[in-house]
Structure formats: structure tokens, C-alpha cells
One Martini backbone bead per residue (centre of mass of N, CA, C, O) as a GRO file, in nm:
protein
  499
    1MET     BB    1  -0.477   2.016   2.792
    2ILE     BB    2  -0.448   2.324   2.743
    3ASP     BB    3  -0.525   2.406   3.023
    4GLY     BB    4  -0.288   2.254   3.172
    5MET     BB    5  -0.046   2.384   3.008
    6GLN     BB    6  -0.110   2.701   3.048
    7SER     BB    7  -0.148   2.667   3.343
    8THR     BB    8  -0.100   2.790   3.673
    9TYR     BB    9  -0.034   2.636   3.983
   10THR     BB   10  -0.089   2.580   4.295
   11GLU     BB   11  -0.042   2.369   4.562
   12ASP     BB   12  -0.377   2.337   4.561
   13GLU     BB   13  -0.460   2.347   4.244
   14THR     BB   14  -0.488   2.648   4.168
   15SER     BB   15  -0.565   2.860   3.927
   16ILE     BB   16  -0.383   3.156   3.769
   17GLY     BB   17  -0.311   3.102   3.494
   18TRP     BB   18  -0.078   3.281   3.396
   19GLY     BB   19   0.281   3.167   3.416
   20ASP     BB   20   0.589   3.005   3.499
   21ASP     BB   21   0.425   2.713   3.431
   22SER     BB   22   0.361   2.780   3.152
   23VAL     BB   23   0.245   2.659   2.822
   24ILE     BB   24   0.248   2.706   2.506
   25CYS     BB   25  -0.032   2.667   2.268
   26ILE     BB   26  -0.052   2.525   1.941
   27MET     BB   27  -0.307   2.475   1.721
   28LYS     BB   28  -0.368   2.187   1.506
   29HIS     BB   29  -0.517   2.216   1.173
   30PHE     BB   30  -0.643   2.485   1.030
   31PRO     BB   31  -0.983   2.365   0.960
   32GLY     BB   32  -0.882   2.079   0.900
   33GLY     BB   33  -0.682   1.791   0.781
   34GLY     BB   34  -0.907   1.542   0.686
   35VAL     BB   35  -1.004   1.659   0.371
   36GLY     BB   36  -0.835   1.516   0.173
   37GLU     BB   37  -0.845   1.412  -0.127
   38GLY     BB   38  -0.820   1.069  -0.105
   39GLY     BB   39  -0.602   1.116   0.144
   40ARG     BB   40  -0.424   1.331   0.071
   41ASP     BB   41  -0.131   1.523   0.134
   42ALA     BB   42  -0.048   1.879   0.190
   43HIS     BB   43   0.256   1.866   0.167
   44MET     BB   44   0.166   1.800  -0.121
   45ASP     BB   45   0.055   1.909  -0.426
   46PHE     BB   46  -0.144   1.649  -0.469
   47GLY     BB   47  -0.280   1.737  -0.164
   48LYS     BB   48  -0.391   2.054  -0.146
   49TYR     BB   49  -0.697   1.955  -0.124
   50GLY     BB   50  -0.992   2.035   0.025
   51VAL     BB   51  -1.309   1.864   0.085
   52TYR     BB   52  -1.697   1.892   0.072
   53PRO     BB   53  -1.933   1.667   0.001
   54GLY     BB   54  -2.110   1.713   0.292
   55ASP     BB   55  -2.131   2.002   0.378
   56ASN     BB   56  -1.902   2.006   0.664
   57PHE     BB   57  -1.728   2.249   0.774
   58ASP     BB   58  -1.827   2.313   1.072
   59GLU     BB   59  -1.745   2.053   1.212
   60GLN     BB   60  -1.434   2.098   1.193
   61LEU     BB   61  -1.446   2.346   1.415
   62GLU     BB   62  -1.503   2.228   1.704
   63PRO     BB   63  -1.226   2.186   1.834
   64PHE     BB   64  -1.142   2.491   1.809
   65ALA     BB   65  -1.379   2.611   1.967
   66SER     BB   66  -1.300   2.477   2.241
   67ALA     BB   67  -1.030   2.657   2.261
   68MET     BB   68  -1.216   2.930   2.331
   69GLN     BB   69  -1.313   2.768   2.630
   70LEU     BB   70  -1.146   2.808   2.880
   71GLU     BB   71  -1.137   2.747   3.249
   72ASP     BB   72  -0.818   2.826   3.386
   73GLY     BB   73  -0.754   3.150   3.268
   74THR     BB   74  -0.659   3.157   2.937
   75SER     BB   75  -0.924   3.113   2.745
   76GLN     BB   76  -0.704   3.036   2.513
   77ALA     BB   77  -0.535   2.948   2.275
   78ALA     BB   78  -0.235   3.102   2.190
   79GLY     BB   79  -0.252   2.937   1.913
   80MET     BB   80  -0.252   2.898   1.540
   81MET     BB   81  -0.238   2.646   1.276
   82PRO     BB   82  -0.248   2.631   0.959
   83TYR     BB   83  -0.294   2.460   0.690
   84TYR     BB   84  -0.194   2.393   0.367
   85SER     BB   85  -0.461   2.388   0.254
   86ALA     BB   86  -0.712   2.416   0.004
   87MET     BB   87  -1.046   2.497   0.048
   88TYR     BB   88  -1.253   2.385  -0.177
   89GLY     BB   89  -1.516   2.615  -0.232
   90GLN     BB   90  -1.535   2.814   0.042
   91ASP     BB   91  -1.467   3.079  -0.080
   92PRO     BB   92  -1.675   3.332  -0.183
   93SER     BB   93  -1.456   3.452  -0.392
   94GLY     BB   94  -1.316   3.179  -0.535
   95GLU     BB   95  -1.077   3.108  -0.387
   96ASN     BB   96  -0.778   2.878  -0.375
   97LEU     BB   97  -0.617   2.887  -0.069
   98GLY     BB   98  -0.404   2.857   0.138
   99ASN     BB   99  -0.486   2.919   0.459
  100ALA     BB  100  -0.263   3.145   0.520
  101PHE     BB  101  -0.383   3.319   0.255
  102SER     BB  102  -0.675   3.333   0.380
  103LYS     BB  103  -0.899   3.570   0.476
  104TYR     BB  104  -1.138   3.389   0.535
  105ILE     BB  105  -1.011   3.184   0.730
  106ILE     BB  106  -0.864   3.383   0.930
  107THR     BB  107  -1.060   3.631   0.968
  108ASP     BB  108  -1.354   3.528   0.936
  109VAL     BB  109  -1.342   3.251   1.091
  110LEU     BB  110  -1.139   3.251   1.320
  111LYS     BB  111  -1.187   3.551   1.426
  112GLY     BB  112  -1.486   3.596   1.376
  113GLN     BB  113  -1.654   3.329   1.430
  114LEU     BB  114  -1.456   3.220   1.686
  115GLY     BB  115  -1.274   3.457   1.837
  116PHE     BB  116  -0.979   3.477   1.783
  117ASP     BB  117  -0.670   3.638   1.965
  118GLY     BB  118  -0.414   3.512   1.867
  119LEU     BB  119  -0.165   3.337   1.727
  120VAL     BB  120  -0.062   3.312   1.385
  121CYS     BB  121   0.102   3.015   1.264
  122THR     BB  122   0.253   2.873   1.033
  123ASP     BB  123   0.347   2.648   0.847
  124TRP     BB  124   0.605   2.506   0.687
  125GLY     BB  125   0.706   2.660   0.399
  126ILE     BB  126   0.472   2.842   0.236
  127SER     BB  127   0.666   3.048   0.038
  128VAL     BB  128   0.818   2.810  -0.101
  129ASP     BB  129   0.952   2.633  -0.325
  130GLY     BB  130   0.904   2.242  -0.358
  131TRP     BB  131   0.755   2.012  -0.538
  132SER     BB  132   1.032   1.876  -0.659
  133THR     BB  133   1.148   1.769  -0.348
  134GLY     BB  134   0.918   1.745  -0.139
  135PHE     BB  135   0.915   1.711   0.184
  136LEU     BB  136   0.924   2.030   0.316
  137ALA     BB  137   0.999   2.228   0.064
  138GLY     BB  138   0.702   2.339   0.004
  139ALA     BB  139   0.356   2.527   0.021
  140PRO     BB  140   0.214   2.748  -0.217
  141TRP     BB  141  -0.096   2.725  -0.221
  142GLY     BB  142  -0.241   2.930  -0.476
  143VAL     BB  143   0.078   3.095  -0.509
  144GLU     BB  144   0.286   2.983  -0.731
  145ASP     BB  145   0.300   3.266  -0.930
  146ILE     BB  146   0.462   3.404  -0.702
  147THR     BB  147   0.652   3.547  -0.488
  148ASP     BB  148   0.782   3.530  -0.180
  149SER     BB  149   0.702   3.820  -0.102
  150GLU     BB  150   0.407   3.799  -0.193
  151ARG     BB  151   0.332   3.562   0.001
  152ILE     BB  152   0.386   3.697   0.268
  153ALA     BB  153   0.191   3.935   0.229
  154LYS     BB  154  -0.061   3.766   0.195
  155ALA     BB  155  -0.053   3.652   0.485
  156TRP     BB  156  -0.068   3.920   0.634
  157GLU     BB  157  -0.339   4.007   0.506
  158ALA     BB  158  -0.505   3.751   0.622
  159GLY     BB  159  -0.373   3.747   0.953
  160THR     BB  160  -0.092   3.659   0.973
  161HIS     BB  161   0.201   3.658   1.182
  162GLN     BB  162   0.373   3.382   1.149
  163ILE     BB  163   0.650   3.232   0.982
  164GLY     BB  164   0.731   2.920   0.964
  165ILE     BB  165   1.088   2.844   1.014
  166TYR     BB  166   1.210   3.115   0.998
  167ASN     BB  167   1.538   3.248   0.916
  168GLU     BB  168   1.853   3.355   0.816
  169THR     BB  169   1.877   3.070   0.638
  170SER     BB  170   1.567   3.064   0.484
  171VAL     BB  171   1.549   3.392   0.475
  172THR     BB  172   1.582   3.696   0.356
  173LEU     BB  173   1.587   4.026   0.410
  174ASP     BB  174   1.491   4.109   0.128
  175THR     BB  175   1.230   3.938   0.128
  176LEU     BB  176   1.100   4.096   0.363
  177ILE     BB  177   1.115   4.379   0.260
  178GLY     BB  178   0.957   4.307   0.006
  179ALA     BB  179   0.699   4.228   0.159
  180TYR     BB  180   0.650   4.509   0.281
  181ASP     BB  181   0.628   4.660   0.006
  182VAL     BB  182   0.386   4.511  -0.087
  183LEU     BB  183   0.198   4.572   0.146
  184VAL     BB  184   0.197   4.880   0.097
  185SER     BB  185   0.086   4.862  -0.188
  186ASP     BB  186  -0.190   4.713  -0.107
  187VAL     BB  187  -0.267   4.890   0.192
  188GLY     BB  188  -0.064   5.072   0.301
  189GLU     BB  189   0.133   5.202   0.545
  190GLU     BB  190  -0.057   5.198   0.794
  191GLU     BB  191  -0.159   4.909   0.773
  192ALA     BB  192   0.115   4.766   0.757
  193LYS     BB  193   0.214   4.853   1.037
  194ALA     BB  194  -0.028   4.732   1.195
  195LEU     BB  195   0.026   4.433   1.116
  196ILE     BB  196   0.315   4.418   1.234
  197GLN     BB  197   0.252   4.502   1.515
  198THR     BB  198   0.058   4.280   1.582
  199ALA     BB  199   0.256   4.042   1.540
  200ALA     BB  200   0.452   4.132   1.769
  201GLU     BB  201   0.255   4.137   2.001
  202LYS     BB  202   0.178   3.836   1.994
  203THR     BB  203   0.457   3.721   2.043
  204ILE     BB  204   0.539   3.877   2.306
  205LEU     BB  205   0.294   3.795   2.485
  206ASN     BB  206   0.379   3.498   2.516
  207MET     BB  207   0.643   3.557   2.666
  208MET     BB  208   0.513   3.708   2.903
  209ARG     BB  209   0.311   3.488   3.009
  210VAL     BB  210   0.589   3.306   3.091
  211ASP     BB  211   0.831   3.492   3.197
  212LEU     BB  212   1.088   3.532   3.004
  213PHE     BB  213   1.189   3.816   3.095
  214GLU     BB  214   1.212   3.778   3.405
  215ASP     BB  215   1.288   3.439   3.351
  216PRO     BB  216   1.506   3.287   3.113
  217TYR     BB  217   1.602   3.058   3.311
  218THR     BB  218   1.755   2.745   3.380
  219ASN     BB  219   1.748   2.479   3.610
  220PRO     BB  220   1.898   2.183   3.581
  221ASP     BB  221   1.813   2.041   3.845
  222GLU     BB  222   1.506   2.100   3.812
  223ALA     BB  223   1.468   1.971   3.538
  224SER     BB  224   1.552   1.678   3.609
  225GLU     BB  225   1.310   1.643   3.810
  226LYS     BB  226   1.071   1.700   3.600
  227VAL     BB  227   1.213   1.544   3.375
  228GLY     BB  228   1.175   1.204   3.372
  229ASN     BB  229   1.045   1.108   3.613
  230ALA     BB  230   0.904   0.846   3.762
  231GLU     BB  231   0.608   0.955   3.788
  232TYR     BB  232   0.584   1.036   3.486
  233MET     BB  233   0.662   0.774   3.350
  234GLU     BB  234   0.431   0.609   3.472
  235ALA     BB  235   0.198   0.779   3.359
  236GLY     BB  236   0.269   0.727   3.065
  237TYR     BB  237   0.261   0.416   3.074
  238GLN     BB  238  -0.038   0.394   3.164
  239THR     BB  239  -0.152   0.529   2.911
  240GLN     BB  240  -0.068   0.317   2.716
  241VAL     BB  241  -0.220   0.077   2.834
  242LYS     BB  242  -0.509   0.220   2.813
  243SER     BB  243  -0.498   0.242   2.485
  244VAL     BB  244  -0.549  -0.048   2.450
  245VAL     BB  245  -0.715  -0.253   2.203
  246MET     BB  246  -0.959  -0.503   2.220
  247LEU     BB  247  -1.116  -0.692   1.947
  248LYS     BB  248  -1.024  -0.990   2.003
  249ASN     BB  249  -1.138  -1.312   2.209
  250SER     BB  250  -1.130  -1.609   2.155
  251GLU     BB  251  -1.182  -1.806   2.420
  252ASN     BB  252  -1.023  -1.629   2.623
  253ILE     BB  253  -0.707  -1.601   2.560
  254ILE     BB  254  -0.745  -1.334   2.706
  255HIS     BB  255  -0.662  -1.326   3.056
  256LYS     BB  256  -0.634  -1.345   3.367
  257SER     BB  257  -0.379  -1.391   3.555
  258ASP     BB  258  -0.219  -1.697   3.679
  259GLU     BB  259   0.022  -1.799   3.900
  260THR     BB  260  -0.043  -2.117   3.880
  261GLU     BB  261   0.040  -2.116   3.604
  262GLU     BB  262   0.213  -2.228   3.360
  263LYS     BB  263   0.465  -2.135   3.170
  264GLN     BB  264   0.452  -2.033   2.860
  265THR     BB  265   0.505  -2.081   2.511
  266VAL     BB  266   0.643  -1.853   2.256
  267TYR     BB  267   0.593  -1.729   1.935
  268ILE     BB  268   0.766  -1.470   1.748
  269SER     BB  269   0.674  -1.158   1.551
  270GLY     BB  270   0.799  -0.825   1.558
  271ILE     BB  271   0.861  -0.852   1.865
  272SER     BB  272   0.990  -0.804   2.172
  273SER     BB  273   1.165  -1.033   2.356
  274GLU     BB  274   1.196  -0.872   2.617
  275ALA     BB  275   0.898  -0.826   2.672
  276VAL     BB  276   0.791  -1.131   2.654
  277SER     BB  277   0.997  -1.268   2.867
  278GLN     BB  278   0.838  -1.168   3.128
  279TYR     BB  279   0.590  -1.393   3.069
  280TYR     BB  280   0.753  -1.587   2.862
  281ASN     BB  281   0.855  -1.834   2.676
  282VAL     BB  282   1.091  -1.821   2.416
  283THR     BB  283   1.069  -1.939   2.071
  284GLU     BB  284   1.198  -2.045   1.742
  285ASN     BB  285   0.984  -2.290   1.760
  286PRO     BB  286   0.659  -2.351   1.674
  287ASP     BB  287   0.633  -2.649   1.792
  288GLU     BB  288   0.689  -2.547   2.101
  289ALA     BB  289   0.436  -2.373   2.100
  290ASP     BB  290   0.134  -2.258   2.228
  291PHE     BB  291   0.177  -1.969   2.093
  292ALA     BB  292   0.134  -1.659   1.908
  293ILE     BB  293   0.305  -1.342   1.829
  294VAL     BB  294   0.200  -1.073   1.603
  295LYS     BB  295   0.353  -0.797   1.464
  296ILE     BB  296   0.187  -0.523   1.287
  297ALA     BB  297   0.156  -0.306   1.024
  298THR     BB  298   0.005  -0.103   0.857
  299PRO     BB  299  -0.060   0.002   0.571
  300SER     BB  300   0.137   0.192   0.380
  301THR     BB  301   0.161   0.540   0.433
  302SER     BB  302   0.238   0.862   0.287
  303TYR     BB  303   0.307   1.170   0.162
  304SER     BB  304   0.344   1.027  -0.138
  305SER     BB  305   0.075   0.922  -0.151
  306GLY     BB  306  -0.121   0.921  -0.467
  307TYR     BB  307   0.141   0.949  -0.664
  308ASN     BB  308   0.300   0.963  -0.997
  309ARG     BB  309   0.547   1.150  -1.133
  310GLU     BB  310   0.627   1.000  -1.393
  311THR     BB  311   0.311   0.979  -1.504
  312GLY     BB  312   0.079   1.163  -1.353
  313GLU     BB  313  -0.068   0.971  -1.153
  314TYR     BB  314  -0.342   0.905  -0.979
  315LEU     BB  315  -0.378   0.729  -0.659
  316PRO     BB  316  -0.462   0.512  -0.445
  317ILE     BB  317  -0.530   0.469  -0.090
  318THR     BB  318  -0.455   0.195   0.110
  319LEU     BB  319  -0.607  -0.038   0.384
  320GLN     BB  320  -0.467  -0.274   0.236
  321TYR     BB  321  -0.242  -0.511   0.120
  322GLY     BB  322  -0.362  -0.591  -0.119
  323GLU     BB  323  -0.494  -0.563  -0.409
  324TYR     BB  324  -0.628  -0.241  -0.543
  325THR     BB  325  -0.928  -0.126  -0.706
  326ALA     BB  326  -1.082   0.197  -0.797
  327ASP     BB  327  -1.399   0.153  -0.909
  328LEU     BB  328  -1.550   0.387  -0.694
  329ALA     BB  329  -1.438   0.625  -0.789
  330ARG     BB  330  -1.422   0.923  -0.913
  331GLU     BB  331  -1.449   1.046  -1.221
  332GLU     BB  332  -1.441   1.330  -1.086
  333SER     BB  333  -1.284   1.554  -0.932
  334ILE     BB  334  -1.343   1.809  -0.723
  335ALA     BB  335  -1.058   1.889  -0.760
  336ALA     BB  336  -0.862   2.127  -0.961
  337ASP     BB  337  -0.617   2.171  -1.218
  338PRO     BB  338  -0.456   2.316  -1.440
  339GLY     BB  339  -0.262   2.255  -1.695
  340LYS     BB  340   0.077   2.325  -1.586
  341GLU     BB  341   0.353   2.528  -1.522
  342TYR     BB  342   0.599   2.544  -1.265
  343ILE     BB  343   0.783   2.828  -1.150
  344ASP     BB  344   1.070   2.953  -1.049
  345SER     BB  345   1.065   3.273  -0.918
  346ASN     BB  346   1.396   3.307  -0.927
  347THR     BB  347   1.495   3.130  -1.205
  348GLY     BB  348   1.262   3.011  -1.417
  349GLU     BB  349   1.234   2.726  -1.359
  350ILE     BB  350   1.102   2.416  -1.425
  351LEU     BB  351   0.956   2.218  -1.179
  352TYR     BB  352   0.648   2.148  -1.262
  353THR     BB  353   0.394   1.942  -1.421
  354ASP     BB  354   0.058   1.938  -1.454
  355HIS     BB  355  -0.094   1.667  -1.602
  356ALA     BB  356  -0.391   1.697  -1.451
  357GLU     BB  357  -0.702   1.816  -1.393
  358ASN     BB  358  -0.793   1.533  -1.328
  359ARG     BB  359  -0.767   1.359  -0.999
  360SER     BB  360  -0.845   1.090  -1.065
  361TYR     BB  361  -0.835   0.707  -0.977
  362LYS     BB  362  -1.009   0.552  -1.149
  363GLY     BB  363  -0.900   0.213  -1.191
  364LYS     BB  364  -0.672   0.201  -1.011
  365THR     BB  365  -0.374   0.018  -0.895
  366VAL     BB  366  -0.274  -0.117  -0.571
  367THR     BB  367  -0.005  -0.203  -0.332
  368ALA     BB  368   0.122  -0.250  -0.054
  369SER     BB  369   0.457  -0.198   0.041
  370ASN     BB  370   0.388  -0.399   0.314
  371TYR     BB  371   0.291  -0.690   0.229
  372SER     BB  372   0.485  -0.861   0.422
  373GLU     BB  373   0.316  -0.853   0.674
  374LEU     BB  374   0.107  -1.061   0.574
  375GLU     BB  375   0.306  -1.292   0.506
  376ARG     BB  376   0.410  -1.329   0.796
  377LEU     BB  377   0.134  -1.411   0.922
  378GLN     BB  378   0.073  -1.648   0.730
  379SER     BB  379   0.319  -1.815   0.818
  380VAL     BB  380   0.258  -1.847   1.112
  381SER     BB  381  -0.017  -1.969   1.091
  382GLU     BB  382   0.081  -2.222   0.941
  383GLN     BB  383   0.286  -2.322   1.158
  384MET     BB  384   0.070  -2.345   1.398
  385GLY     BB  385  -0.211  -2.414   1.306
  386ASP     BB  386  -0.422  -2.477   1.574
  387LYS     BB  387  -0.278  -2.264   1.712
  388PRO     BB  388  -0.267  -1.974   1.855
  389VAL     BB  389  -0.310  -1.627   1.738
  390ILE     BB  390  -0.166  -1.315   1.817
  391VAL     BB  391  -0.253  -0.984   1.724
  392TYR     BB  392  -0.047  -0.687   1.680
  393VAL     BB  393  -0.155  -0.362   1.596
  394ASN     BB  394   0.018  -0.105   1.455
  395GLU     BB  395  -0.158   0.196   1.432
  396LYS     BB  396  -0.178   0.457   1.189
  397ASN     BB  397  -0.420   0.334   1.039
  398PRO     BB  398  -0.671   0.211   0.920
  399LEU     BB  399  -0.816  -0.127   0.883
  400VAL     BB  400  -0.866  -0.398   0.674
  401PHE     BB  401  -0.951  -0.712   0.835
  402THR     BB  402  -0.988  -0.948   0.617
  403GLU     BB  403  -0.682  -1.061   0.614
  404VAL     BB  404  -0.638  -1.090   0.945
  405GLU     BB  405  -0.870  -1.208   1.132
  406PRO     BB  406  -0.874  -1.515   1.035
  407LEU     BB  407  -0.569  -1.555   1.172
  408ALA     BB  408  -0.706  -1.475   1.451
  409GLN     BB  409  -0.789  -1.514   1.798
  410ALA     BB  410  -0.643  -1.235   1.859
  411ILE     BB  411  -0.682  -0.864   1.899
  412VAL     BB  412  -0.456  -0.589   1.917
  413VAL     BB  413  -0.431  -0.227   1.967
  414GLY     BB  414  -0.186   0.017   1.879
  415PHE     BB  415  -0.033   0.369   1.906
  416GLY     BB  416   0.287   0.393   1.927
  417ILE     BB  417   0.385   0.192   2.142
  418SER     BB  418   0.495  -0.016   2.361
  419ASP     BB  419   0.546  -0.352   2.405
  420GLN     BB  420   0.513  -0.359   2.706
  421ALA     BB  421   0.221  -0.247   2.721
  422VAL     BB  422   0.091  -0.478   2.548
  423MET     BB  423   0.181  -0.719   2.737
  424GLU     BB  424  -0.011  -0.654   2.972
  425ILE     BB  425  -0.258  -0.746   2.806
  426ILE     BB  426  -0.181  -1.025   2.692
  427SER     BB  427  -0.103  -1.149   2.986
  428GLY     BB  428  -0.320  -1.036   3.208
  429THR     BB  429  -0.221  -0.802   3.403
  430THR     BB  430  -0.415  -0.609   3.235
  431GLU     BB  431  -0.707  -0.470   3.174
  432PRO     BB  432  -0.877  -0.382   2.916
  433SER     BB  433  -0.993  -0.015   2.813
  434GLY     BB  434  -0.998   0.041   2.525
  435LEU     BB  435  -1.100   0.248   2.250
  436LEU     BB  436  -1.199   0.327   1.950
  437PRO     BB  437  -1.115   0.630   1.763
  438ILE     BB  438  -1.183   0.459   1.495
  439GLN     BB  439  -1.280   0.332   1.223
  440GLN     BB  440  -1.315  -0.005   1.073
  441PRO     BB  441  -1.331  -0.106   0.771
  442ALA     BB  442  -1.478  -0.346   0.580
  443ASN     BB  443  -1.375  -0.191   0.308
  444MET     BB  444  -1.275  -0.008   0.028
  445GLU     BB  445  -1.546   0.083  -0.067
  446THR     BB  446  -1.625   0.253   0.191
  447VAL     BB  447  -1.387   0.436   0.165
  448GLU     BB  448  -1.441   0.549  -0.122
  449THR     BB  449  -1.757   0.657  -0.052
  450GLN     BB  450  -1.676   0.846   0.142
  451SER     BB  451  -1.665   1.147   0.320
  452GLU     BB  452  -1.412   1.355   0.409
  453ASP     BB  453  -1.618   1.551   0.608
  454VAL     BB  454  -1.739   1.278   0.736
  455GLY     BB  455  -1.810   1.116   1.018
  456GLN     BB  456  -1.889   0.795   1.054
  457ASP     BB  457  -1.951   0.675   0.725
  458MET     BB  458  -1.883   0.366   0.772
  459GLU     BB  459  -1.852   0.048   0.712
  460CYS     BB  460  -1.793  -0.207   0.940
  461TYR     BB  461  -1.623  -0.443   1.075
  462ILE     BB  462  -1.692  -0.799   1.102
  463ASP     BB  463  -1.646  -1.063   1.299
  464ALA     BB  464  -1.669  -1.398   1.390
  465ASP     BB  465  -1.802  -1.278   1.679
  466GLY     BB  466  -1.980  -1.010   1.596
  467ASN     BB  467  -1.790  -0.772   1.596
  468VAL     BB  468  -1.782  -0.417   1.580
  469TYR     BB  469  -1.544  -0.186   1.434
  470ASP     BB  470  -1.614   0.076   1.602
  471PHE     BB  471  -1.655   0.347   1.737
  472GLY     BB  472  -1.602   0.268   2.084
  473PHE     BB  473  -1.472  -0.006   2.067
  474GLY     BB  474  -1.426  -0.273   2.314
  475LEU     BB  475  -1.247  -0.514   2.516
  476ASN     BB  476  -1.268  -0.732   2.782
  477TRP     BB  477  -1.285  -1.007   2.985
  478SER     BB  478  -1.620  -0.995   2.954
  479GLY     BB  479  -1.621  -0.806   2.700
  480LYS     BB  480  -1.806  -0.558   2.605
  481ILE     BB  481  -1.773  -0.231   2.653
  482GLN     BB  482  -1.980  -0.066   2.919
  483ASP     BB  483  -1.986   0.277   2.977
  484GLU     BB  484  -1.976   0.614   3.015
  485ARG     BB  485  -1.847   0.647   2.734
  486THR     BB  486  -2.047   0.484   2.554
  487GLU     BB  487  -2.297   0.648   2.641
  488LYS     BB  488  -2.197   0.920   2.529
  489TYR     BB  489  -2.156   0.829   2.230
  490ALA     BB  490  -2.444   0.738   2.181
  491ALA     BB  491  -2.582   1.015   2.243
  492ALA     BB  492  -2.423   1.172   2.015
  493GLU     BB  493  -2.530   1.000   1.779
  494LEU     BB  494  -2.825   1.061   1.824
  495ARG     BB  495  -2.804   1.370   1.774
  496CYS     BB  496  -2.708   1.354   1.486
  497ILE     BB  497  -2.947   1.206   1.368
  498LEU     BB  498  -3.164   1.419   1.452
  499ASN     BB  499  -3.004   1.660   1.300
   0.00000   0.00000   0.00000
């Protein structure tokens, strides 16, 4: 994708590398944002640590390393964005700093080990206080106790070039001048000027690569032809259709459409009536329906999941709807903060007190905030009696299917796509071809005991038909999909086992 976006092509589709049709790509989030302890998110202070219980740091680097070896002439991704996280215990110096502040992560690993030579742009708001006000308010992890200017200087010293989201309304000129003064004090004037010069060169080079200086203007007529045209819209739509994964299809309820069949009547819940009515008669009376379609969202998790600010308790993040108690969670968290007060560096105000050094949530109980999704499905299932129920899961996170699968004769999964695209699969207009991009866990116990830094290490859900909801699984009209993709994934898994 980065190759295609960054390269400019001639009419015969030959790449000339950088050119006026190129689009700068900044890859994120280095060195991998999936390792937050307990699944907590590093946008928030209680999720600021990434952990490596499987000692698997290097595997997280593989996607980023691939972007250093582009084939169509631009060589590398033009930019890299470090994640907010502090990668706990990884820096040989013993520091646990947010990645943009870590010289080990930016200079030693990204530039040294991987050979990255592009722009390093931080995630948004890394140098400002903000844990008291929530999402995107600020994320100065590991450097909470120093000033804004000192934080910016720390990032520059680490090898970061651009501080994300800052402009004249969000950071003062005095703060930036102060940061430069700190930099001079830390490394000397000559090196400070060299760091700022390099940052400017990296930024301007990207503008030059796409000819913004030679031709900075946009022709509105040409733009309207290129953006949102029918050909591109159709390509995007077909990609949505291909992404749909069919997990269950008992008695071939979902099958190739037959124009000779009488149009069926369906009862729906949660899905667009407009999309469904193109294929079926829609009724509001379950007694009149031949079958039902129920769209549900996965159990709700958010940036603020995993912590109760009022009580100072760390909480589990659940992938099931019903009540879950984390009996198998770690007794002691891997990452820890000393209990202390965080002070606004500008006003001296106490912003937030870290209540507990141990971030464990062992024994704590939660219920999904959207438990009503399951209740709605249960209600439809009861109303339909022996008649089939097709469940469409709009999946934001993996799902423990224990509560859902027994209520469904067929299950399809989409990932934030249109109802229309899903209905092409359910109606039998298009044969499903999607494969699961991530494991669906058998239960919360396997979620709790898996390692944050190890992929595909969970026991997977097995449905009533014997299908295992593992990475790379999907059904078509004939049964389990087995093609060149699944062969490749099986070979890769074998290599991992042998290694």
C-alpha cells in the first residue's frame, strides 16, 4: 500500500518513484502499539506501558522493517510515528520513556537497527500535561515531572523531528525557544543546531518529493474527477464485500441466490432496512418472518476502559457481554508506577494522583457497557422460536462467541463496513471470501493468560458445527475456505513452530 501511495506511475503503469502523483505515507505506531498491558490504551496515563512477557520485542518490528524495503522507487516509508507507550523494561539504560522521548527506540532501534532515514513525527500532544482531562489531552509518559520545553528538547535529543499537532494556538513561541535553550544546554550549540537543521531538512524534503514547491495548486475540476468517482467508489465497495467473513452457516442458510425462489420475508434488528429491503420483504412482526437478521456491535471498549479514576482501581477489559471476573489476571502487574502526585508543570496544580504502584486487576469484575446488544439478540431469538437467526457482528474487537453463537444459525463478521456490503453476502448475491484477520478467543480465561507481545497464542472458539474461529478461517458456500492464502498462512505458522 505504501509503495502504491508514494510512487508516481506513467501511463503504462511504470513507477518513476517520487513525483507529483505521490502521497507521503507516515507509518504508525512504532514500535508496535498492541502490547499495552492488560489491553489498556496508551492515549491514557493508566495505559501508558507496553509489556513483553513473551520476550518478543523483535517480532513487533517486522511490519515496520518491511516498509524499509519498498520496491517501486521510493525506498522507504517517508515518515514514522512513534506510539505514546513507554516500552517497559526494553531500554538498556533502565529508562521507561514514551517512545518519542526514547533515544534507544528512535535512534538505536528505528534508525540504527532498521535503517530508517525518513521523518520521525510524534503522536499528538506528547509534551503537554493532560491526564486529568482524558483522551488526547496530553501524553508525556515517562517525563511527567519536567516542563513542556524540557519534554520537547528530550524528544529532539532522542532523534524525533516533528512534534505532532503543534501550531501557534497549541504551543507558544516561548515554549519552543525554551526547548531550544534546553537543547543547547544539554548537547551544546553545534549539535543543537544540527538536530534542528536535520528536522527541517526531513520536513522540507517530503514537500519537495511530491512537487509542492513546483506546483502547490489544486485544479478543482481535476480533483472532482479523481476523488469519489464511480470507478473508485465501486473498487472501494467491492473491497468491503470481499472483507466480510462468514463464520457459521448451519444447513447452508446462506447460499447462492436463486432468482426462481420466492422473495422471503425477514425480521430485522439493528441493521438498515433500506439495505435489507433490496433483497427481502421486511416485516416488523417476527411471526410473519421466514428468518431474522440481527446486527450487533462487539462488547464496548474505549480509550478509558481499564481504570476507574474515582476509586483508583485498575479493571479488566472484557471481550464478552456478561459479567466477567478476572480471576486469572496477574497478581502483580509487569509495569508499575510509584504512587505519587503529578503536578502541572506550569501552574503547580496537582492534576492526578497515581493511587497504586501495582496495576493488577486480579479479582475485579466488569460487565460490558453495551450488554443490551446481547439482550436484543436474545429477545429476537426467543421471538423467532425455531426459525433461523442470522447474526451480523460489526467487529471492533475480537469477541468471545460463547453468548452469541448458540443463538445464531449463521454468523457473518464485518469490520466497520456498510450494511449494503454485508447484505450482498447474506443474500447470496456474492460468495463470501473473507478470512479472519485475528483470533476469536474461546473464553476470557485464554484472553487473560495470553502474552501481550505474542501473536496467535490464544485458544480459539469452536462452534456447534466444529469450526475453529482462528486466524485465517472463513467459510464460503462450499464450506471452509482453503486456497493460496490459507496455504501461505499454514506454512508461516509451521515456520514459527519450527523456529
